[in-house]
N, C-alpha and C positions, 0 to 999 in steps of 0.2 A: 660089627661096624661101631659098637661101644667101645670095644677092645681098642680099635685101632685108636679112638677120639682120644682114650685114656693114654695110650702109647706117646702120641703127639704133645700132650699135656705135660707128662711126665719128662719129655726130652726137653721140652722149654723151661720147665724148672730148672732142671740139672743145668742146661746153658746158662740161665739166668745166675745161679748160683756160682757156677765155676767163674762167671764174669765178674761178678762182684767180687769174690775173692782177690781175681787177678788186678783188678781196679782198687781195692784196699792195699794191696802190697805197693802198687805205683805209686799211690796217695801219701803212703806213709814215709816217702822220702825221695830223693833223686839218684839216678845212677851215676855216679861219677864218671863212668867210663863213656857217657852220653854228652857230657859238655866237655867239647873238644878244644873249644876257644880259651885265648891264654888268659883272659880276666874277664870276670862275668860278677855280677849282682843283679839281686831281685829286690825290690823296694815297694812299698806302699805309696801310692801315690799321694794320699792325704796325709799320713802320720809319719812317714819318712822309715817306719820300721823296715829293718834288712830282715828279709825271708831267706835269701841264699847268698853266698858270696863265695866267690874264688879269685884270688889274688886281687882282692878289691884294691889296694894301695898300691899297687906296682905302677910305675911310670909306663905311659904308653901313648903313642902319637895318635889323635883322634881323627885324623882325616875329616872328612865333611861335617862330621858331627859336630866340629867346631860351629857350623853354622847357625845352631841354637843360639849361641851367645850373640852372634851377629844378629840376629833377626830380633832379639831382645833388646839390644842396643839402639837397633832402627826404629823400634814401637816408642821407644822412651825419648829419642831424641827428633824424631821426624813425624809428620802426620800422613795418614793412609793415601790421601787423596793429593799430597804434594807432588809437583812435578817435578823430575830430575832430567838432568841433559848428562847422557853417557860420556864419560871421559876416555881419552885415548888409553889410560890405563887398563881400561877392561878389558882390552885383549890379551887374554891370559890362556894358559893351557889347561888341561883337563876339561871337564864335563862344563858345558856352558849352555846358557837358554837362548842364546843367538842374538846378542845387541850388538848394535854398529855404534863408533864413536859417534856423538851429534844427535843421535835419536833420543826422543823426550818421551819418556814413561813416568809412570806414578810410582810411589813406594808400595803400594799394594801390589802391582804387577811384578817389581823386582821381588816381594816376598814369596811371591808364588812360584817365580823361577828360582829363589834361592832355596824354596824348602821341597818342592816337588823336582825340579830338573837337576838342582845342586848345582845350579849355576854359579861357577867362579867368579863369570863377568858382573853378576846382579850383586856378590858379595863385594868386590871391588869398589862397584859404582855406590853402593849403600855407604863404603867405609869413606872414600872420599867426600861423598855428602854431608857426612856427620862431621868428620875432623880435618879434611882438608888434604891428607895423606894416610897412606896404608899404616906406617910408621903410628902416626899420632893415634889412630884408631886403636892400635894393639895395645898402646898405652890405658886407653878408655877401658878395653876388653878387661885387661889386668885389674884395673880399679874395680871392675863392677864384680870380678871373680873373689877379689878378697871380700869386699863387703858381702856376699854370698854366703863365705866360708869356706870356699875352694882355695885350701890352703897350700895343697900339693900340687897346682897346676899351675902353666905359664902360656901365654899365646903369645905367638909372634905375626901368623897370617890372619887376615879375615876370612880367607875361604877354607883354610884347614890343610892347604899344602905342605908337604915336608919342608921342614924348617927346622935349624938347631935350635934349640931351646923351645921348640915348641912341643909341649908335651902335657897329658893329665892323667889322674887316676880313674877308675870307673866308679870310686866312691865320691871323688868330686864332681863328676859327670851328673851322678843321679842328683845332686843339689841341683844343678843347673836343669837338669830335664825337669824335676819338679817344679822349680819355678817357671819355667817357658809352659809347662803343662796346665798352669794355674791362669794363664792370660788366654781368654777366650779367643780372640783373633788367630792366634797362631795355632789353638785347638783346630780351630775351623779350617786353616789353610791346611794344616798337616794330615788331615783327613779326606781332603779332596784327592780323588782318584786320577783325574785328567781334566783339564780346563784350557781355553785358548783365550788369549789375551793380546792387547794390540799397543801399539804406541799411540801417543796422545791425539796424533791426527790421524789413526785408523789407516794409515799407509803400509804397517807393517805389523803382521799377526806372529804369534808365540805358540806353537803347539805344545802344551807341556803335559808330561806324565809323571805319576808320582814313583820313586824307584823304590818305595816300601813294598816288596811282593807281600808281606802278610795282607794287606789292603788291596793291592791292585796287582793283575797280572798283566805285562806290558805287551802291545801290538808287536813292536819289532826289539830286537836284541839291540846289543851295543854295537853290532855293524851296520845297524839299518835293513837286517833280514827280518823277516816274519818270525817271531818269538814262538820255539818249540820244546821249551823247558818245561818243568815239571811246575805245577802250580803249588803255591806254599800260602792259600789265603786261609787267614784265621779268624773264625766266627767272630770274636770279640776284638779285636784289634781296633786300635782307634787314631793310629797313627805315629810322629815322631819323626825320625831322622837316619839316613844311612849313611855310609862312608867306606871308601877304600883308597889306600895309596900303596907304594912300594916299601915303605916303612911300617906302616899300619896294618897290612892285611885287612879283610873284612870286617867292617865296624857295624853294629847296630843299636841305635837309643830306639824300644818299641815300647808302645803302650797299649793298655786293652781294659775293657771294662765289663764286668759281669755283676748282675743283682746289686748295683750299687757299689760295689768294690772297684778300686782303680788302683792297677799295678803297671808299675815301669821295669823294664827289663833293660840289661846294657851288656852287651856281648862285643868284647872288643879282642882284635887277635885270631881271625878265623882264617886259617891257612889251610882249609879244605880245598877239594877239587870244585873250582868255580865259586870257591866261596859260600857255598849252599848250606853248609852245616848251621849258619848263625840263625836262618829260618825255623829250623827244626828245635834249636837249643830253645828259641825265643817260646816257641809254641810249648814246650815240655815244662818251661818256668812257669809260664801262666798257668798251665793245667795245674801244677804243683800248689801255686799260690791259692788258686779259688777253691782247691780242694781242701786245704790244711789250714788256712787262716780267714778270719773276717774281721770286722770291726766291731767294737763295743762302746757303748756310752762310757764315759768315765763317770757321771752323774749316777748312771744307773749301778754302775759298779759298788758305788759305795754305798747303796741304798738310799740316794736322794740327795738333795740339797744339806749344807752344813750351816746350823746357825751360829751366828757368833754375835757377843755383846758389842755395844758401839757406846761411847761416850757422848751425851750430847744427845741420845736420840728419844723418840716418842714414849710416852708411856701409856699403854693403853688398860683399859680395865684393871688399874693397879699394877701392872707388871712391865718393865723395861722391854720394848719391842726388839726382837733380834733380827739381824741381818741374815736373810738367807745368801749362801756362797755355794758355787759349783766348781768343781776342779777344770783346769786346763792345761795343757802340755807346756811348755817353756815358750813354744811358737804359737800358743793360744788354740791349739786344736782341741776340739771336746771329744774325739774318741780316741782308742788304743787299739793296736792289730793284737790280737791273740792266738794261739791255736784254737781250733774248732772244738777240742775236746778238753778246754782247760775248766779244772775245778773252780768255778767261780765263787764256791761258799769259803773257800779258804783266803779270799780277797781280805787283806787288812789295811788300813791306813793311819798315818798320824799327820794332824797338822800344827802347824807354828803359826797363830796369828801375828799379824803385825799391829802394834797396838797403836803405833803414830798414823798408819791409815784407816784407823776405826775411829774417826772422829765425825759426827753428823756435821754438814751433808755430805753425803756419798754417793756418787753418780753410779749408774750400772754399769758394769765391766771394768770397776775398778779393783787392781790388785791389793788384797787386803791380807794375804798370807801364803805360806807355803804348805805344800802336801807333798805325802811319798805314799804312794799306792807300793803293796808286796802281793805277792803270790806265793804261799809255802815258804815265807821269809827270804824268797828273792827279789829283788826291786824291781818294779813294772815301770815305775814312772816317778820322775822328781818334777813336781810342776807346782803351778800356782792356784791359789783360791781367788777368784774375783767375786765381785758382787753381782747376784743375780738379778737384782732389783734395785731402785734407788732408795734412798731413807733420806726423809726432811730432818731438821732439828726438831727439839721438843717445843720451842716458841713457835714454830711456823705448824706445828701439827696442833698446837693448843687454840691458835687464831682459825684454824680451819675447823676444828671441831667446836670451836665456841661459836661460828657462823651455823654450823649444822645444827648446834643445840637450840639457837634462835629460832631457826626455821621450824624446828622440831615441836617448841612450845607454842608458836603460832599456828600451827595444823592441829598438835595435840590438844583439842578442847576437853574442859572438865565432862563427866558424866551427865551431869543434870543439863548442860546445854546440848549436850548432843540428843539427851532425851526430849528436849524442846523442840530441837529441829525435826525431829521424828513426827513431832506431832503435826507439823505445818508441811509437811512434805508434799502430802497430797494437793496443798494449793500450788505448788511450784510444777507439778505434773498438768494440773489442771489449765493452768495459763497457755501452755503451748498447744494441749488438746484441743482446749475452745478456740484457738487461734486457726487450726488447721480445719475444724468444722465449719467457721465463720466464712474460711475461702472457697471450700467446698460448697457450701448454699451460694455465697456469692456468685460462683461460675456457673451455677445450675440457671439463675435468675438471668445471667447475662443470657444464657443459651435461649432461654424461653423467649425473652424480647427481639431477639436475633431472629427466632423464627416467625413470630408474629410479624414484624415489619417485612419481610420478605414475602409472606403470603397475601399482606394487604397489597403491596407493590405489584404481585402479580395478579391480583383481581383486576386492579385499577386498569392495567395496562390491556388485558383481555377486555374489558367492557370499552374502553375507548378504540381497541380493534374493531369491534363488532358496530360501534355508531360509524364509524368512517366507511365500512363497508355499505352499511344500509344508505349512508349519504350519496355514495358513488353510485349506488343502484337506482336510486330514485332519480337522481338528475340525468341519468342515461335514458330512461323512459320517458321525460320530460323532452327531452331534446329531440328523440326520434319522432314525435309526434308532427312537427311542422315539414320534416323531412318528407314524411310520406304525403301530405298535402301538396307539395310542391311538386312531386312526382305526379300526382293526380292531375294536376292543371297542366302539367307538360304533357301528358296523356291525351287530353281533350282538344288542345290546342293541335297536337298531331293528327286528330281526326278529321278537324273542321280544315285544315289546308292540305288534305291530301286530294289533288286536283290533278296531279301528273301520273305519268306512269308507273307501272308497280316497281321499277327499277328505283326510279326518283323517290317515290314514296318511302321504299324500302332503305333508303339511305338517309331520308329523314329521319324516319324511325330509329334506325342506329345514331345517329347523330343527337336526336333527344336522349337515348339511352346514355351515350357519351357524357352528355352534358349533365342528366341527372348524375351518373356517377361521380362527377366532379364536383356536384354542389354536396354530393353525400360526403364526399371526403373532406370537404370546406367545413360541413357542419361536426363532423367529428375532430377536428383539428381544433375546432373553437370550444368543443364542448366543456373543457376543464374551466372555461372563461365564463358559462353561462351562470348567472347568479338569479336567486329567486328573491323578489320581494317578502319582507315577513307579513305583512298586511294582505296583499290580494294572493301570494303565491304564483304570481306571473312572471314569466321569464322573461327576463330582460338582456 
């Protein structure tokens, strides 16, 4: 039994070692044979660092990935709850969300239809709502692209349908993808698997499914039949946009996040069967990026903040205060993407302070110089030094410190006065203690008086009740005496006048009894009104 267990353990260890070796070989690089698409790039979403590229500057038709720029302009020019009437121009070819001219929908509904179902009708509706015509909107698209730094791209359509002069590079599109990824509303929409939305009057519904197979497996295929294809779900995928036209072949802009690191992969020109390779390529790129790279804090790389001298700054304890500064990239990013096995001990840096900016007062975040960071002599970053804190002028500090000094002088009494205070400290403690004792004594006294009053009232009430009972009993005995005399007289009279037959005498006797009962009842009714005189005690 023990030998069998040992064999199983040894087999498991051998398997783990072999798997680790295979994984290490894969993590060391990417097999170019697996990257079958025409143009590919992998970038860090936060820093923009390029982790892998292939034909990144070749001009390509972007297809529906164009809609990322349309969505950006929609959010910058319209409100999410703004209502828009679908124009006749929205009846376009290609993929649509199902809009009809005259329907009224919100911008939010159009954005979901644009990015989930890749609706060309939604793109045209947004373009006309923003600029009046698709042509005017295309001009706005190019202006935004230039502002972002997309210098080798040009847009003609809002939807991404093939058109002459409509082209991009994957490097330029990675800039747009990073910008779109930074917008929370777009991230939320692009991460949605499916959603049902309605016109404003709720008369028409739109069933929307995400076309990104990395985050959603559709129920139906492109022909409306149940989907029977493979699943390409990726555990760390977070969204972005797909596209496909005759000129572009399969296109994909995909994002993923793992352990706080965010990557964006762009795969253009996938001409594989069913354009399925783009999903596999994206997963391989993400695995490669997460395994081989991670982000490091620039401040930690150089060993902490840098102190710079400031003209007109405060003097503390006889020494001029230094302004603490931190490095950032040209874009203001505080981290840098490096291979996980980088030798950080070989990090070096040089700084060039900007003397014109180092004059107090200085606000936090102010650029006060430049910095270059190298690793083994190779330039890693050419960025800026910014103030990590605010700094006041010497005059402002003197006023503040002077006020603090006055407060300190008031509070810091000399030793003799403090000793005198300690002598009489017990008096200050005795006063509140005596007050507490007095309140307790007063409460006990009040409680005793209350008990005495209650007992006296109870005794008086009991005595009054006894006297009342005695008086009621004596009155009753006095009243009963004449009633008995009256009954005796009636009985004598009945005996004297009994002359008739037995039946008549019996009748009289019964009559006398009834009369006596009536008299007795009368006496009982008037008993409460019987009073005794105080002198003779007679009943009147």
